[in-house]
C-alpha positions, 0 to 999 in steps of 0.5 A, a space after each residue: 480495514 475489513 476483509 471485504 476492503 482487503 479483498 477489493 484492494 488485492 483484486 486491484 493489485 492482481 489486475 495491475 499489468 505490471 504486477 502480473 508481468 512481474 509475477 510471470 518472470 518468476 522462475 518457479 511456482 514457489 518463487 511466484 507464490 512468495 513474491 505474490 505474498 510479499 507484494 500483497 503484504 507490502 501493498 496492504 501495509 501501504 494502503 493502511 498507512 495512507 488510510 491512517 494518515 487520511 484519518 489523522 488529517 481529517 480529525 486534526 488538519 491543523 496539527 497535520 499541517 504543523 507536523 508536515 511543515 516541520 518535516 519539509 526540508 528547508 534546503 
């Protein structure tokens, strides 16, 4: 993911009402900074994982269906 895409995703996160409200509940500026940095790292990791799955599916949809089928609980 390039720098511009990361900035775009982080801008989306920053504009999220729940995210902003959560940051406001932090008791100190240091805590707010740490929470924000952690949340941004997790958010970008989730986005990158989703993009990797999308790419794998686009490149080999039959194999992805097979993998998903084998990992769905049969209970």
